[in-house]
Structure formats: structure tokens, C-alpha cells
C-alpha positions as CSV (number, residue, x, y, z in Angstrom):
1,M,-41.6,61.8,87.5
2,K,-42.6,60.7,84.1
3,I,-43.6,57.1,83.7
4,P,-40.7,56.3,81.4
5,S,-38.2,57.6,83.9
6,V,-39.8,55.6,86.7
7,I,-39.9,52.5,84.6
8,G,-36.7,53.5,82.8
9,T,-34.4,52.5,85.7
10,A,-38.4,48.5,81.4
11,F,-37.9,43.4,76.1
12,A,-36.7,42.0,75.6
13,A,-36.9,41.1,76.4
14,V,-36.4,38.6,78.1
15,A,-37.1,37.3,81.6
16,F,-36.8,34.4,83.9
17,A,-38.0,34.2,87.5
18,V,-37.4,37.5,89.1
19,A,-35.8,36.0,92.1
20,S,-32.9,34.8,90.0
21,P,-29.7,36.9,89.6
22,A,-28.4,38.4,86.4
23,V,-28.2,35.7,83.7
24,A,-26.6,35.6,80.3
25,Q,-29.1,34.4,77.7
26,G,-27.7,35.1,74.3
27,V,-24.2,36.1,73.1
28,G,-23.3,39.4,74.8
29,E,-26.7,39.7,76.6
30,T,-27.4,39.8,80.3
31,V,-30.9,39.9,81.9
32,T,-31.3,41.3,85.4
33,P,-34.5,41.1,87.4
34,N,-35.7,44.6,88.3
35,F,-39.3,44.4,89.7
36,D,-42.0,41.9,90.4
37,H,-45.3,42.6,92.1
38,G,-48.9,41.5,92.0
39,I,-51.3,44.2,90.7
40,P,-53.6,44.7,93.7
41,N,-56.7,45.8,91.8
42,I,-56.4,43.2,89.0
43,S,-56.6,39.7,90.6
44,G,-54.2,37.2,89.2
45,K,-52.1,39.7,87.3
46,S,-48.5,40.8,88.0
47,L,-46.2,43.5,86.8
48,T,-42.7,42.2,86.2
49,A,-39.7,44.2,84.9
50,V,-36.2,43.1,83.7
51,V,-33.2,45.0,82.4
52,V,-31.5,43.6,79.4
53,D,-27.9,44.7,78.9
54,Y,-26.4,44.1,75.4
55,A,-22.7,44.3,75.0
56,P,-21.5,45.7,71.6
57,G,-22.8,43.3,69.0
58,G,-24.8,41.3,71.6
59,A,-28.0,39.5,70.7
60,S,-30.7,37.3,72.0
61,P,-31.7,34.1,70.2
62,P,-35.3,34.1,68.9
63,Y,-37.8,33.6,71.8
64,K,-41.4,33.8,72.8
65,H,-43.0,35.1,76.0
66,A,-45.6,33.6,78.3
67,K,-49.0,33.4,76.5
68,S,-50.5,36.0,78.8
69,A,-47.7,38.5,78.7
70,F,-48.1,42.0,77.3
71,I,-44.7,43.6,77.1
72,Y,-43.7,47.3,77.1
73,A,-40.1,47.8,76.1
74,Y,-38.1,51.0,76.7
75,V,-34.6,51.6,75.4
76,V,-32.7,53.1,78.2
77,S,-29.4,53.6,76.3
78,G,-27.9,52.8,73.0
79,A,-29.9,51.4,70.1
80,V,-31.7,48.0,69.9
81,E,-32.9,46.3,66.7
82,S,-36.1,44.4,67.1
83,Q,-38.5,42.3,65.0
84,V,-41.7,40.9,66.5
85,N,-43.6,38.1,64.7
86,N,-43.3,38.7,60.9
87,G,-43.3,42.5,61.3
88,P,-40.5,44.8,60.0
89,R,-37.1,45.0,61.7
90,R,-36.7,48.3,63.4
91,V,-34.0,50.1,65.3
92,Y,-35.1,51.8,68.5
93,H,-32.9,54.4,70.1
94,A,-32.6,55.6,73.7
95,G,-35.9,57.1,74.8
96,E,-38.0,55.1,72.3
97,S,-40.3,52.3,73.2
98,F,-42.4,49.5,71.6
99,F,-44.7,46.7,72.8
100,E,-45.3,43.0,72.2
101,E,-48.8,41.5,72.1
102,P,-49.4,38.3,74.1
103,G,-48.2,35.2,72.3
104,A,-45.8,37.1,70.1
105,I,-42.5,35.6,68.9
106,H,-39.5,38.0,69.2
107,R,-37.4,37.0,66.1
108,V,-34.7,39.7,66.4
109,S,-33.6,41.4,69.6
110,R,-30.0,42.7,69.4
111,N,-27.7,45.6,70.0
112,A,-27.7,47.7,66.8
113,S,-24.1,48.8,67.5
114,N,-20.9,46.8,67.3
115,T,-19.0,49.4,69.3
116,Q,-21.4,50.7,72.0
117,P,-23.5,48.9,74.7
118,A,-27.3,49.1,74.8
119,K,-29.8,48.7,77.6
120,L,-33.5,47.9,77.5
121,L,-36.1,47.8,80.2
122,A,-38.9,45.2,79.6
123,V,-42.1,45.5,81.6
124,F,-44.5,42.6,81.6
125,V,-48.2,42.6,82.5
126,V,-48.7,38.9,82.9
127,D,-50.9,36.2,84.6
128,T,-49.1,35.8,88.0
129,D,-48.7,32.0,87.5
130,D,-47.7,32.1,83.9
131,K,-44.1,31.0,84.1
132,P,-41.5,30.9,82.6
133,L,-41.7,34.4,81.1
134,T,-39.4,33.6,78.2
135,T,-38.7,30.4,76.3
136,P,-36.7,29.7,73.1
137,A,-38.8,30.0,69.9
138,E,-39.2,26.8,67.9
């Protein structure tokens, strides 16, 4: 299997404690924990994944991630518009991916379509004790 297909069952998302059930965060957005495990050969680090489902027109409010979090985001289906820090806004389609550096602010994360749903897999490499993974941006 290719890594995207293994991870692709990994932004935006957006995560809370992996033990929690699916949670609505923004308008038309649901975050579902997918995976959480310590990295055995990197003491103090964990790999955490969440699935972000966007209803048509759904969006996340601006947010930031845990200071240690490096995020890989993979669009599973649909199209997701994203803007990290003061970078350009970009639409990512199914099969495309992007990343967020530690300490980044995710200013825009939304379904690019008003008629079709979108799904994003967000994978975090993070300090195990660095919680919460996502908080509202100021």
C-alpha cells in the first residue's frame, strides 16, 4: 500500500483528544479521531490522526495547533480551501496534500464547494504531552 492510502483512511485540521467522539467544531465541520500512538523510536513524540468532514459550504473558524505539532494534511475527497499563516489561499483537491509547520495559524480551512462534501485526513507529529492539539486563533 502507498503511504497516502494507508494514511488516507490524514488538517485540518483540527483535533481534540483522540479519545473523544466525533465533534462539530465549525459550521458544517465534524472532526473524528482516527489514530493516536506514541512513536516508539522517538521518545516523547506521538502520531495522531483525525478525519475532518466538511458538509457543502462547511468551514472551520481560524485556529492554531499545539506548538510542537507538524501536520500533514491529505484531501481524501472533494476540495478544501486552505490558508496557513499569511500565505496564499489555495484549493486542494482529492489526492493532494499540504503541511503546516509547528506554531502555524490556520486562517482558512473550508470546503471549496457549496454543493459537494469534502473530507480531509490530518496527521500530527507532536510532543505526546502537548495538548490540546487545536485551539481558536486570537
